FITOR-754777 format. One record per residue: chain; x, y negated, z of N, C-alpha, C, O in turn; residue number from 1. Coordinates in nm, 4 decimals. Example, Ala and Ser with C-alpha at 12.3 -4.5 7.8 and 13.67 -1.06 7.14 Angstrom:
2
  chaine       n.X       n.Y       n.Z      ca.X      ca.Y      ca.Z       c.X       c.Y       c.Z       o.X       o.Y       o.Z  num
       A    1.3190    0.5690    0.7800    1.2300    0.4500    0.7800    1.3200    0.3300    0.7800    1.4236    0.3319    0.8465    1
       A    1.2850    0.2250    0.7080    1.3670    0.1060    0.7140    1.2900   -0.0030    0.7870    1.3409   -0.1138    0.8039    2
This chain:
197
  chaine       n.X       n.Y       n.Z      ca.X      ca.Y      ca.Z       c.X       c.Y       c.Z       o.X       o.Y       o.Z  num
       A   18.5011   14.9844  -13.3569   18.6324   14.9918  -13.2902   18.7226   15.0811  -13.3740   18.6860   15.1938  -13.4073    1
       A   18.8371   15.0320  -13.4067   18.9259   15.1125  -13.4914   18.9951   15.2203  -13.4089   18.9926   15.2201  -13.2858    2
       A   19.0567   15.3119  -13.4821   19.1188   15.4277  -13.4155   19.2363   15.3879  -13.3258   19.2581   15.4496  -13.2215    3
       A   19.3119   15.2855  -13.3657   19.4275   15.2423  -13.2879   19.3855   15.1891  -13.1522   19.4466   15.2199  -13.0498    4
       A   19.2768   15.1062  -13.1531   19.2289   15.0486  -13.0262   19.1720   15.1561  -12.9358   19.1997   15.1589  -12.8159    5
       A   19.0920   15.2451  -12.9944   19.0303   15.3495  -12.9109   19.1357   15.4436  -12.8546   19.1215   15.4929  -12.7427    6
       A   19.2400   15.4686  -12.9303   19.3491   15.5532  -12.8806   19.4220   15.4894  -12.7635   19.4605   15.5577  -12.6686    7
       A   19.4408   15.3583  -12.7706   19.5068   15.2871  -12.6619   19.4251   15.2914  -12.5344   19.4797   15.3061  -12.4250    8
       A   19.2906   15.2783  -12.5494   19.2018   15.2816  -12.4318   19.2056   15.4181  -12.3663   19.2144   15.4294  -12.2441    9
       A   19.1988   15.5223  -12.4491   19.2034   15.6586  -12.3951   19.3359   15.6839  -12.3229   19.3400   15.7439  -12.2155   10
       A   19.4435   15.6365  -12.3851   19.5754   15.6544  -12.3227   19.5847   15.5837  -12.1886   19.6411   15.6371  -12.0931   11
       A   19.5286   15.4622  -12.1820   19.5320   15.3845  -12.0570   19.4527   15.4543  -11.9489   19.4955   15.4609  -11.8336   12
       A   19.3358   15.5070  -11.9863   19.2519   15.5793  -11.8893   19.3228   15.7046  -11.8384   19.3127   15.7398  -11.7209   13
       A   19.3945   15.7712  -11.9287   19.4670   15.8916  -11.8890   19.5768   15.8614  -11.7881   19.5955   15.9354  -11.6915   14
       A   19.6494   15.7522  -11.8110   19.7563   15.7113  -11.7174   19.6969   15.6748  -11.5823   19.7514   15.7112  -11.4781   15
       A   19.5851   15.6030  -11.5839   19.5197   15.5629  -11.4593   19.4748   15.6833  -11.3790   19.4883   15.6854  -11.2567   16
       A   19.4205   15.7855  -11.4483   19.3769   15.9066  -11.3792   19.4962   15.9802  -11.3169   19.4892   16.0305  -11.2047   17
       A   19.6053   15.9848  -11.3934   19.7244   16.0512  -11.3399   19.7789   15.9796  -11.2173   19.8151   16.0420  -11.1176   18
       A   19.7840   15.8459  -11.2271   19.8351   15.7687  -11.1134   19.7432   15.7800  -10.9938   19.7890   15.7886  -10.8798   19
       A   19.6168   15.7800  -11.0191   19.5207   15.7896  -10.9099   19.5270   15.9234  -10.8406   19.5093   15.9324  -10.7191   20
       A   19.5519   16.0265  -10.9170   19.5579   16.1589  -10.8576   19.6910   16.1913  -10.7944   19.7015   16.2856  -10.7160   21
       A   19.7963   16.1113  -10.8289   19.9305   16.1422  -10.7785   19.9382   16.1351  -10.6268   20.0120   16.2115  -10.5646   22
       A   19.8623   16.0437  -10.5668   19.8668   16.0267  -10.4226   19.8193   16.1483  -10.3469   19.8601   16.1697  -10.2328   23
       A   19.7349   16.2274  -10.4069   19.6813   16.3426  -10.3355   19.7851   16.4514  -10.3127   19.7656   16.5382  -10.2276   24
       A   19.8956   16.4480  -10.3877   19.9993   16.5496  -10.3723   20.1056   16.5103  -10.2700   20.1922   16.5927  -10.2402   25
       A   20.1038   16.3884  -10.2146   20.2082   16.3415  -10.1234   20.1547   16.3081   -9.9852   20.2195   16.2356   -9.9097   26
       A   20.0375   16.3599   -9.9511   19.9799   16.3305   -9.8194   20.0598   16.3955   -9.7071   20.0952   16.3303   -9.6088   27
       A   20.0879   16.5251   -9.7230   20.1676   16.5941   -9.6225   20.3143   16.5914   -9.6619   20.3475   16.6133   -9.7785   28
       A   20.4018   16.5650   -9.5669   20.5453   16.5738   -9.5928   20.6176   16.5959   -9.4613   20.5626   16.5716   -9.3539   29
       A   20.7396   16.6417   -9.4706   20.8150   16.6744   -9.3493   20.9624   16.6434   -9.3708   21.0133   16.6579   -9.4819   30
       A   21.0308   16.6012   -9.2658   21.1733   16.5680   -9.2713   21.2441   16.6284   -9.1508   21.1891   16.6335   -9.0408   31
       A   21.3665   16.6739   -9.1733   21.4467   16.7229   -9.0615   21.5907   16.6810   -9.0828   21.6245   16.6297   -9.1895   32
       A   21.6752   16.7012   -8.9853   21.8180   16.6673   -8.9974   21.9015   16.7934   -8.9815   21.8579   16.8914   -8.9211   33
       A   22.0220   16.7891   -9.0365   22.1158   16.9004   -9.0216   22.2028   16.8765   -8.8993   22.2430   16.7636   -8.8716   34
       A   22.2311   16.9828   -8.8271   22.3212   16.9730   -8.7121   22.4640   16.9876   -8.7632   22.5307   17.0881   -8.7381   35
       A   22.5106   16.8833   -8.8369   22.6353   16.8945   -8.9117   22.7551   16.8279   -8.8443   22.8678   16.8441   -8.8911   36
       A   22.7343   16.7555   -8.7387   22.8456   16.6891   -8.6730   22.8897   16.5634   -8.7461   22.8114   16.5031   -8.8196   37
       A   23.0157   16.5235   -8.7259   23.0667   16.4004   -8.7860   23.1920   16.4300   -8.8677   23.2548   16.5346   -8.8512   38
       A   23.2274   16.3377   -8.9551   23.3506   16.3471   -9.0333   23.4473   16.2408   -8.9822   23.4143   16.1222   -8.9819   39
       A   23.5653   16.2819   -8.9392   23.6636   16.1881   -8.8831   23.7904   16.1884   -8.9682   23.8277   16.2912   -9.0247   40
       A   23.8558   16.0734   -8.9768   23.9800   16.0641   -9.0532   24.1005   16.0855   -8.9622   24.0937   16.0639   -8.8412   41
       A   24.2107   16.1283   -9.0230   24.3324   16.1545   -8.9470   24.4190   16.0308   -8.9332   24.3725   15.9185   -8.9526   42
       A   24.5462   16.0526   -8.8992   24.6395   15.9410   -8.8793   24.7744   15.9753   -8.9427   24.8096   16.0923   -8.9572   43
       A   24.8481   15.8723   -8.9796   24.9856   15.8884   -9.0279   25.0599   15.7584   -8.9997   25.0482   15.6616   -9.0748   44
       A   25.1368   15.7572   -8.8902   25.2132   15.6379   -8.8529   25.3525   15.6789   -8.8070   25.3736   15.7907   -8.7599   45
       A   25.4463   15.5870   -8.8214   25.5823   15.6078   -8.7719   25.6285   15.4789   -8.7059   25.6052   15.3698   -8.7579   46
       A   25.6942   15.4918   -8.5912   25.7437   15.3743   -8.5188   25.8707   15.4128   -8.4446   25.8811   15.5234   -8.3917   47
       A   25.9660   15.3226   -8.4408   26.0905   15.3515   -8.3674   26.0607   15.3498   -8.2183   25.9850   15.2662   -8.1690   48
       A   26.1219   15.4440   -8.1477   26.0964   15.4539   -8.0038   26.2214   15.4273   -7.9214   26.2202   15.4427   -7.7993   49
       A   26.3300   15.3872   -7.9885   26.4527   15.3539   -7.9156   26.5390   15.2660   -8.0033   26.5103   15.2454   -8.1212   50
       A   26.6459   15.2142   -7.9436   26.7419   15.1349   -8.0195   26.8401   15.2287   -8.0889   26.8847   15.3271   -8.0298   51
       A   26.8733   15.1988   -8.2125   26.9669   15.2836   -8.2869   27.1045   15.2824   -8.2211   27.1482   15.1807   -8.1674   52
       A   27.1717   15.3967   -8.2262   27.3078   15.4067   -8.1734   27.4008   15.4536   -8.2851   27.3578   15.5192   -8.3800   53
       A   27.5305   15.4184   -8.2723   27.6290   15.4522   -8.3736   27.7461   15.5272   -8.3117   27.7797   15.5085   -8.1948   54
       A   27.8075   15.6131   -8.3936   27.9312   15.6777   -8.3505   28.0182   15.7088   -8.4713   27.9705   15.7208   -8.5841   55
       A   28.1483   15.7214   -8.4435   28.2453   15.7581   -8.5458   28.2520   15.9107   -8.5496   28.2883   15.9744   -8.4507   56
       A   28.2165   15.9690   -8.6649   28.2186   16.1142   -8.6782   28.3164   16.1570   -8.7870   28.2975   16.2609   -8.8503   57
       A   28.4190   16.0787   -8.8086   28.5210   16.1122   -8.9083   28.5836   16.2468   -8.8760   28.5768   16.2938   -8.7625   58
       A   28.6449   16.3088   -8.9767   28.7016   16.4429   -8.9573   28.8106   16.4467   -8.8510   28.8336   16.5508   -8.7895   59
       A   28.8779   16.3341   -8.8289   28.9837   16.3329   -8.7278   28.9352   16.2808   -8.5927   29.0155   16.2606   -8.5015   60
       A   28.8046   16.2589   -8.5794   28.7488   16.2141   -8.4508   28.7269   16.3356   -8.3609   28.7109   16.4470   -8.4109   61
       A   28.7259   16.3159   -8.2292   28.6989   16.4277   -8.1383   28.5630   16.4910   -8.1670   28.4755   16.4259   -8.2240   62
       A   28.5448   16.6154   -8.1287   28.4186   16.6858   -8.1498   28.3022   16.6059   -8.0900   28.3101   16.5587   -7.9766   63
       A   28.1977   16.5920   -8.1652   28.0826   16.5155   -8.1180   28.0895   16.3688   -8.1528   27.9911   16.2964   -8.1380   64
       A   28.2065   16.3236   -8.1996   28.2228   16.1848   -8.2391   28.2536   16.0921   -8.1240   28.2542   16.1319   -8.0075   65
       A   28.2793   15.9675   -8.1593   28.3117   15.8647   -8.0606   28.2102   15.7521   -8.0727   28.1868   15.6998   -8.1817   66
       A   28.1501   15.7152   -7.9602   28.0479   15.6105   -7.9614   28.1057   15.4782   -8.0081   28.2188   15.4429   -7.9745   67
       A   28.0262   15.4051   -8.0865   28.0639   15.2711   -8.1329   27.9739   15.1713   -8.0616   27.8550   15.1632   -8.0926   68
       A   28.0277   15.0951   -7.9667   27.9436   15.0028   -7.8878   27.8752   14.8964   -7.9722   27.7594   14.8625   -7.9479   69
       A   27.9467   14.8435   -8.0717   27.8908   14.7370   -8.1560   27.9280   14.7651   -8.3012   28.0425   14.7448   -8.3416   70
       A   27.8313   14.8118   -8.3789   27.8604   14.8458   -8.5173   27.8954   14.7215   -8.5987   27.9700   14.7304   -8.6962   71
       A   27.8421   14.6056   -8.5593   27.8714   14.4828   -8.6341   28.0173   14.4402   -8.6188   28.0692   14.3659   -8.7021   72
       A   28.0837   14.4867   -8.5129   28.2239   14.4527   -8.4913   28.3181   14.5632   -8.5395   28.4401   14.5485   -8.5329   73
       A   28.2618   14.6719   -8.5871   28.3424   14.7876   -8.6289   28.3725   14.7758   -8.7779   28.2823   14.7493   -8.8575   74
       A   28.4970   14.7950   -8.8157   28.5366   14.7829   -8.9563   28.5883   14.9171   -9.0067   28.6893   14.9680   -8.9583   75
       A   28.5183   14.9732   -9.1037   28.5571   15.1037   -9.1553   28.6673   15.0911   -9.2605   28.6840   14.9868   -9.3239   76
       A   28.7405   15.1989   -9.2767   28.8482   15.2077   -9.3769   28.8282   15.3394   -9.4510   28.7535   15.4254   -9.4045   77
       A   28.8944   15.3566   -9.5665   28.8809   15.4835   -9.6381   28.9124   15.6029   -9.5479   29.0140   15.6047   -9.4784   78
       A   28.8239   15.7019   -9.5503   28.8377   15.8188   -9.4640   28.7456   15.8155   -9.3445   28.7313   15.9160   -9.2748   79
       A   28.6818   15.7004   -9.3188   28.5909   15.6876   -9.2049   28.4502   15.7362   -9.2399   28.4015   15.7199   -9.3518   80
       A   28.3878   15.7961   -9.1396   28.2460   15.8325   -9.1487   28.1794   15.7876   -9.0200   28.2190   15.8286   -8.9109   81
       A   28.0779   15.7029   -9.0332   28.0045   15.6548   -8.9167   27.8596   15.7011   -8.9299   27.8078   15.7194   -9.0401   82
       A   27.7966   15.7193   -8.8155   27.6629   15.7786   -8.8153   27.5694   15.7031   -8.7205   27.6007   15.6813   -8.6034   83
       A   27.4555   15.6646   -8.7741   27.3524   15.5985   -8.6944   27.2471   15.7011   -8.6545   27.2065   15.7842   -8.7359   84
       A   27.2036   15.6952   -8.5306   27.0957   15.7825   -8.4833   26.9803   15.6960   -8.4355   26.9986   15.6050   -8.3547   85
       A   26.8624   15.7251   -8.4860   26.7413   15.6513   -8.4496   26.6300   15.7516   -8.4205   26.6082   15.8453   -8.4973   86
       A   26.5605   15.7313   -8.3099   26.4494   15.8190   -8.2727   26.3175   15.7495   -8.3076   26.2973   15.6322   -8.2763   87
       A   26.2294   15.8237   -8.3724   26.0982   15.7714   -8.4112   25.9877   15.8546   -8.3474   26.0062   15.9721   -8.3160   88
       A   25.8728   15.7910   -8.3290   25.7520   15.8612   -8.2889   25.6602   15.8671   -8.4102   25.6251   15.7645   -8.4684   89
       A   25.6220   15.9889   -8.4471   25.5344   16.0090   -8.5620   25.3996   16.0602   -8.5133   25.3924   16.1596   -8.4411   90
       A   25.2939   15.9921   -8.5531   25.1578   16.0380   -8.5264   25.1015   16.0887   -8.6578   25.0788   16.0113   -8.7507   91
       A   25.0792   16.2193   -8.6650   25.0290   16.2800   -8.7884   24.9181   16.3778   -8.7540   24.9422   16.4800   -8.6898   92
       A   24.7972   16.3466   -8.7965   24.6839   16.4360   -8.7763   24.6053   16.4449   -8.9060   24.5864   16.3449   -8.9752   93
       A   24.5604   16.5630   -8.9378   24.4832   16.5838   -9.0604   24.4978   16.7274   -9.1065   24.6093   16.7785   -9.1168   94
       A   24.3870   16.7922   -9.1342   24.3897   16.9338   -9.1695   24.4733   16.9629   -9.2934   24.5367   17.0680   -9.3017   95
       A   24.4741   16.8719   -9.3890   24.5483   16.8945   -9.5128   24.6590   16.7912   -9.5316   24.6972   16.7589   -9.6441   96
       A   24.7095   16.7404   -9.4201   24.8091   16.6337   -9.4267   24.9503   16.6899   -9.4353   24.9909   16.7722   -9.3532   97
       A   25.0236   16.6450   -9.5346   25.1667   16.6700   -9.5469   25.2283   16.5400   -9.5971   25.1769   16.4796   -9.6913   98
       A   25.3370   16.4966   -9.5357   25.3977   16.3688   -9.5725   25.5475   16.3852   -9.5940   25.6083   16.4829   -9.5503   99
       A   25.6050   16.2874   -9.6624   25.7493   16.2878   -9.6882   25.8146   16.1690   -9.6187   25.7693   16.0552   -9.6314  100
       A   25.9221   16.1975   -9.5449   25.9992   16.0944   -9.4747   26.1283   16.0706   -9.5522   26.1977   16.1652   -9.5895  101
       A   26.1598   15.9441   -9.5761   26.2828   15.9091   -9.6476   26.3268   15.7698   -9.6051   26.2536   15.6983   -9.5366  102
       A   26.4471   15.7325   -9.6466   26.4900   15.5947   -9.6232   26.4920   15.5213   -9.7562   26.5103   15.5822   -9.8616  103
       A   26.4729   15.3899   -9.7505   26.4692   15.3078   -9.8712   26.6074   15.2479   -9.8932   26.6494   15.1581   -9.8202  104
       A   26.6772   15.2975   -9.9932   26.8140   15.2521  -10.0202   26.8198   15.1025  -10.0501   26.9197   15.0365  -10.0214  105
       A   26.7126   15.0497  -10.1075   26.7118   14.9080  -10.1450   26.7093   14.8150  -10.0238   26.7376   14.6959  -10.0366  106
       A   26.6752   14.8688   -9.9059   26.6706   14.7844   -9.7855   26.8057   14.7750   -9.7159   26.8186   14.7060   -9.6148  107
       A   26.9055   14.8431   -9.7684   27.0416   14.8291   -9.7151   27.1043   14.7113   -9.7876   27.1423   14.7219   -9.9042  108
       A   27.1149   14.5992   -9.7180   27.1548   14.4736   -9.7809   27.2973   14.4718   -9.8306   27.3875   14.5275   -9.7679  109
       A   27.3170   14.4059   -9.9461   27.4512   14.3922  -10.0027   27.4804   14.2486  -10.0443   27.5874   14.2221  -10.0991  110
       A   27.3895   14.1556  -10.0204   27.4118   14.0176  -10.0633   27.5009   13.9443   -9.9641   27.5001   13.9745   -9.8448  111
       A   27.5768   13.8488  -10.0133   27.6670   13.7727   -9.9278   27.6386   13.6249   -9.9335   27.5411   13.5811   -9.9945  112
       A   27.7251   13.5480   -9.8691   27.7063   13.4030   -9.8659   27.7549   13.3362   -9.9934   27.7199   13.2213  -10.0203  113
       A   27.8353   13.4067  -10.0723   27.8820   13.3537  -10.2006   27.9044   13.4699  -10.2959   27.8874   13.5858  -10.2582  114
       A   27.9424   13.4393  -10.4186   27.9585   13.5427  -10.5211   28.0630   13.6459  -10.4829   28.0440   13.7653  -10.5059  115
       A   28.1738   13.6006  -10.4244   28.2806   13.6933  -10.3867   28.2345   13.7894  -10.2779   28.2624   13.9091  -10.2833  116
       A   28.1636   13.7352  -10.1791   28.1137   13.8194  -10.0703   28.0117   13.9194  -10.1228   28.0123   14.0360  -10.0832  117
       A   27.9251   13.8744  -10.2109   27.8247   13.9639  -10.2687   27.8918   14.0777  -10.3454   27.8522   14.1936  -10.3328  118
       A   27.9929   14.0444  -10.4241   28.0650   14.1456  -10.5011   28.1328   14.2477  -10.4096   28.1323   14.3674  -10.4382  119
       A   28.1911   14.1998  -10.2995   28.2580   14.2888  -10.2045   28.1578   14.3823  -10.1374   28.1862   14.5003  -10.1169  120
       A   28.0411   14.3293  -10.1035   27.9377   14.4104  -10.0381   27.8831   14.5175  -10.1324   27.8640   14.6328  -10.0936  121
       A   27.8586   14.4769  -10.2565   27.8091   14.5721  -10.3567   27.9136   14.6809  -10.3809   27.8792   14.7982  -10.3953  122
       A   28.0403   14.6423  -10.3855   28.1475   14.7391  -10.4066   28.1560   14.8383  -10.2918   28.1784   14.9573  -10.3141  123
       A   28.1382   14.7902  -10.1683   28.1418   14.8773  -10.0518   28.0270   14.9776  -10.0560   28.0456   15.0960  -10.0279  124
       A   27.9083   14.9290  -10.0911   27.7932   15.0202  -10.0980   27.8118   15.1221  -10.2090   27.7795   15.2397  -10.1923  125
       A   27.8633   15.0774  -10.3209   27.8840   15.1674  -10.4340   27.9871   15.2751  -10.4027   27.9743   15.3887  -10.4482  126
       A   28.0885   15.2398  -10.3256   28.1953   15.3350  -10.2937   28.1553   15.4303  -10.1815   28.2118   15.5389  -10.1691  127
       A   28.0584   15.3902  -10.1001   28.0189   15.4696   -9.9834   27.9187   15.5783  -10.0212   27.8446   15.5669  -10.1188  128
       A   27.9194   15.6825   -9.9412   27.8168   15.7866   -9.9514   27.7238   15.7708   -9.8327   27.7674   15.7767   -9.7177  129
       A   27.5950   15.7505   -9.8604   27.4956   15.7320   -9.7550   27.3995   15.8500   -9.7599   27.3413   15.8793   -9.8643  130
       A   27.3834   15.9166   -9.6477   27.2955   16.0340   -9.6439   27.2134   16.0344   -9.5161   27.2494   15.9709   -9.4169  131
       A   27.1021   16.1073   -9.5203   27.0075   16.1092   -9.4089   26.9756   16.2526   -9.3692   26.9643   16.3413   -9.4537  132
       A   26.9613   16.2731   -9.2394   26.9164   16.4010   -9.1846   26.8059   16.3708   -9.0840   26.8168   16.2758   -9.0064  133
       A   26.7001   16.4507   -9.0849   26.5903   16.4324   -8.9891   26.5576   16.5655   -8.9239   26.5646   16.6703   -8.9881  134
       A   26.5221   16.5611   -8.7969   26.4859   16.6835   -8.7249   26.3739   16.6541   -8.6277   26.3568   16.5403   -8.5839  135
       A   26.2977   16.7566   -8.5940   26.1863   16.7425   -8.5017   26.0813   16.8478   -8.5317   26.0913   16.9196   -8.6311  136
       A   25.9815   16.8570   -8.4466   25.8747   16.9546   -8.4660   25.7964   16.9230   -8.5928   25.7481   16.8111   -8.6099  137
       A   25.7841   17.0202   -8.6805   25.7098   17.0014   -8.8047   25.7886   16.9347   -8.9145   25.7327   16.9001   -9.0186  138
       A   25.9202   16.9155   -8.8930   26.0049   16.8488   -8.9932   26.0921   16.9524   -9.0636   26.1649   17.0275   -8.9988  139
       A   26.0843   16.9560   -9.1971   26.1659   17.0472   -9.2763   26.2284   16.9702   -9.3924   26.1842   16.8604   -9.4262  140
       A   26.3302   17.0282   -9.4521   26.3969   16.9631   -9.5649   26.3009   16.9471   -9.6820   26.2225   17.0368   -9.7129  141
       A   26.3086   16.8305   -9.7468   26.2224   16.8031   -9.8607   26.2817   16.8546   -9.9903   26.3919   16.9096   -9.9924  142
       A   26.2069   16.8360  -10.0988   26.2512   16.8859  -10.2292   26.3668   16.8042  -10.2842   26.4532   16.8581  -10.3534  143
       A   26.3694   16.6755  -10.2546   26.4749   16.5870  -10.3053   26.5761   16.5574  -10.1953   26.5469   16.5730  -10.0767  144
       A   26.6945   16.5149  -10.2357   26.7978   16.4801  -10.1387   26.7514   16.3645  -10.0502   26.6834   16.2726  -10.0959  145
       A   26.7895   16.3711   -9.9234   26.7557   16.2650   -9.8262   26.6059   16.2474   -9.8062   26.5607   16.1388   -9.7699  146
       A   26.5280   16.3536   -9.8297   26.3842   16.3504   -9.8011   26.3499   16.4678   -9.7098   26.4135   16.5731   -9.7151  147
       A   26.2484   16.4477   -9.6262   26.2082   16.5511   -9.5317   26.0565   16.5579   -9.5261   25.9876   16.4558   -9.5274  148
       A   26.0061   16.6808   -9.5199   25.8621   16.7036   -9.5141   25.8178   16.7027   -9.3681   25.8794   16.7667   -9.2828  149
       A   25.7109   16.6296   -9.3408   25.6573   16.6193   -9.2049   25.5141   16.6713   -9.2058   25.4303   16.6231   -9.2820  150
       A   25.4866   16.7694   -9.1212   25.3525   16.8266   -9.1088   25.3034   16.8065   -8.9653   25.3842   16.8032   -8.8725  151
       A   25.1722   16.7930   -8.9463   25.1192   16.7732   -8.8105   25.1478   16.8929   -8.7206   25.1553   17.0066   -8.7672  152
       A   25.1636   16.8659   -8.5910   25.1730   16.9745   -8.4949   25.0464   16.9746   -8.4082   24.9560   16.8940   -8.4299  153
       A   25.0406   17.0635   -8.3121   24.9190   17.0796   -8.2325   24.8797   16.9525   -8.1583   24.7613   16.9211   -8.1466  154
       A   24.9799   16.8788   -8.1079   24.9500   16.7583   -8.0303   24.9188   16.6383   -8.1184   24.8548   16.5433   -8.0734  155
       A   24.9639   16.6418   -8.2444   24.9415   16.5290   -8.3356   25.0471   16.4209   -8.3250   25.0519   16.3305   -8.4084  156
       A   25.1331   16.4291   -8.2222   25.2400   16.3307   -8.2046   25.3719   16.4049   -8.1871   25.3804   16.4997   -8.1090  157
       A   25.4738   16.3621   -8.2591   25.6029   16.4293   -8.2476   25.7164   16.3284   -8.2461   25.7019   16.2151   -8.2920  158
       A   25.8290   16.3717   -8.1927   25.9504   16.2906   -8.1903   26.0408   16.3366   -8.3041   26.0744   16.4546   -8.3142  159
       A   26.0795   16.2428   -8.3889   26.1641   16.2746   -8.5031   26.2950   16.1971   -8.4882   26.2946   16.0747   -8.4748  160
       A   26.4049   16.2685   -8.4906   26.5367   16.2072   -8.4803   26.5986   16.1987   -8.6197   26.6098   16.2990   -8.6903  161
       A   26.6383   16.0784   -8.6576   26.6960   16.0553   -8.7898   26.8405   16.0108   -8.7729   26.8701   15.9236   -8.6912  162
       A   26.9299   16.0706   -8.8499   27.0688   16.0250   -8.8531   27.1003   15.9792   -8.9945   27.0739   16.0497   -9.0919  163
       A   27.1566   15.8609   -9.0035   27.1972   15.8036   -9.1315   27.3490   15.7946   -9.1297   27.4066   15.7270   -9.0444  164
       A   27.4131   15.8619   -9.2225   27.5587   15.8703   -9.2248   27.6148   15.7866   -9.3385   27.5681   15.7950   -9.4521  165
       A   27.7155   15.7058   -9.3069   27.7841   15.6235   -9.4064   27.9297   15.6670   -9.4091   28.0001   15.6572   -9.3086  166
       A   27.9744   15.7152   -9.5248   28.1123   15.7631   -9.5377   28.1836   15.6855   -9.6473   28.1313   15.6703   -9.7577  167
       A   28.3034   15.6363   -9.6167   28.3883   15.5703   -9.7154   28.5016   15.6668   -9.7471   28.5916   15.6851   -9.6651  168
       A   28.4987   15.7286   -9.8644   28.5949   15.8369   -9.8927   28.7378   15.7884   -9.9101   28.7628   15.6705   -9.9352  169
       A   28.8299   15.8809   -9.8964   28.9729   15.8494   -9.9121   29.0099   15.8258  -10.0581   29.1212   15.7825  -10.0880  170
       A   28.9182   15.8537  -10.1476   28.9458   15.8311  -10.2899   28.9416   15.6833  -10.3267   28.9841   15.6454  -10.4358  171
       A   28.8905   15.5990  -10.2362   28.8877   15.4547  -10.2608   29.0300   15.4011  -10.2503   29.1006   15.4294  -10.1535  172
       A   29.0716   15.3245  -10.3492   29.2093   15.2747  -10.3483   29.2156   15.1306  -10.3961   29.1149   15.0730  -10.4373  173
       A   29.3354   15.0730  -10.3902   29.3538   14.9346  -10.4309   29.2759   14.8410  -10.3401   29.2761   14.8571  -10.2180  174
       A   29.2092   14.7430  -10.4000   29.1294   14.6467  -10.3230   28.9813   14.6811  -10.3225   28.9001   14.6044  -10.2706  175
       A   28.9449   14.7961  -10.3799   28.8038   14.8351  -10.3908   28.7375   14.8448  -10.2539   28.7890   14.9099  -10.1630  176
       A   28.6236   14.7796  -10.2408   28.5388   14.7850  -10.1202   28.6002   14.7158   -9.9986   28.5503   14.7316   -9.8872  177
       A   28.7077   14.6395  -10.0183   28.7642   14.5663   -9.9046   28.6791   14.4441   -9.8719   28.6198   14.3818   -9.9599  178
       A   28.6749   14.4117   -9.7424   28.6098   14.2897   -9.6932   28.4604   14.2843   -9.7260   28.4032   14.1767   -9.7434  179
       A   28.3985   14.4020   -9.7341   28.2558   14.4073   -9.7638   28.1732   14.4337   -9.6386   28.2267   14.4701   -9.5338  180
       A   28.0438   14.4152   -9.6508   27.9511   14.4368   -9.5394   27.8265   14.5080   -9.5895   27.7691   14.4705   -9.6917  181
       A   27.7855   14.6105   -9.5171   27.6564   14.6747   -9.5425   27.5626   14.6358   -9.4300   27.5882   14.6666   -9.3136  182
       A   27.4553   14.5691   -9.4639   27.3589   14.5259   -9.3623   27.2517   14.6330   -9.3460   27.1644   14.6483   -9.4314  183
       A   27.2591   14.7070   -9.2353   27.1609   14.8112   -9.2072   27.0609   14.7692   -9.0998   26.9873   14.8524   -9.0466  184
       A   27.0587   14.6398   -9.0685   26.9686   14.5929   -8.9623   26.8225   14.6053   -9.0008   26.7355   14.6112   -8.9140  185
       A   26.7947   14.6093   -9.1313   26.6548   14.6171   -9.1755   26.6303   14.7390   -9.2634   26.5374   14.7401   -9.3442  186
       A   26.7144   14.8427   -9.2476   26.6931   14.9617   -9.3299   26.5549   15.0198   -9.2998   26.5160   15.0334   -9.1838  187
       A   26.4818   15.0536   -9.4052   26.3433   15.0973   -9.3912   26.3319   15.2487   -9.4037   26.3885   15.3092   -9.4948  188
       A   26.2583   15.3088   -9.3113   26.2274   15.4511   -9.3168   26.0786   15.4646   -9.3475   25.9939   15.4099   -9.2768  189
       A   26.0487   15.5378   -9.4535   25.9115   15.5452   -9.5022   25.8521   15.6845   -9.4816   25.9170   15.7859   -9.5071  190
       A   25.7285   15.6867   -9.4354   25.6536   15.8107   -9.4191   25.5305   15.8005   -9.5080   25.4400   15.7215   -9.4809  191
       A   25.5274   15.8811   -9.6149   25.4230   15.8674   -9.7175   25.3534   16.0014   -9.7381   25.4192   16.1044   -9.7526  192
       A   25.2202   15.9998   -9.7393   25.1460   16.1230   -9.7634   25.1775   16.1790   -9.9022   25.1847   16.1048  -10.0002  193
       A   25.1958   16.3095   -9.9088   25.2237   16.3728  -10.0369   25.1016   16.3678  -10.1270   24.9879   16.3711  -10.0798  194
       A   25.1262   16.3600  -10.2569   25.0186   16.3571  -10.3548   24.9420   16.4890  -10.3506   25.0010   16.5970  -10.3494  195
       A   24.8104   16.4777  -10.3482   24.7272   16.5987  -10.3473   24.7166   16.6558  -10.4880   24.7132   16.5795  -10.5845  196
       A   24.7113   16.7890  -10.5023   24.6996   16.8489  -10.6366   24.5639   16.8186  -10.6995   24.5371   16.8612  -10.8119  197
């Protein structure tokens, strides 16, 4: 028998002995569980809780503004400032949750039924100043304009009041922004969790 063959046999016998003896070390064993509880996820939702209302808050309007029964029938002129108020219900729970509330400017429609109407709508939006204010428990001003930081409160549910202001300044002249329409029927308000460090 050559050395290579005899070495292989010895090696095989050694492995067999090791495997055979391995079982003797695993006869007794024990398992337990940790009293660690459960891990639950939080929530972050926003939903409107009322119908939006409008009022004229121009500088020459009475204190507190004047209610606008139908914004679709109201036609603004240079110097006018109108304000929409919408109440939302925010559900925010989470130990490390912080979110930002903002409106999506792209959801304020400017398209028309033809090229002329579209141009007039775009001109009106371009000439107008649109701004947002939000208030409620756990709501503070955000780092960027028209953004607000929302943090959970003890109950996890809060009422957030948002006002969206549209102002057409007196600096608009000639035919600029005449006969235009801003469609705010589908304006989107977004609540997004802040990026974690």
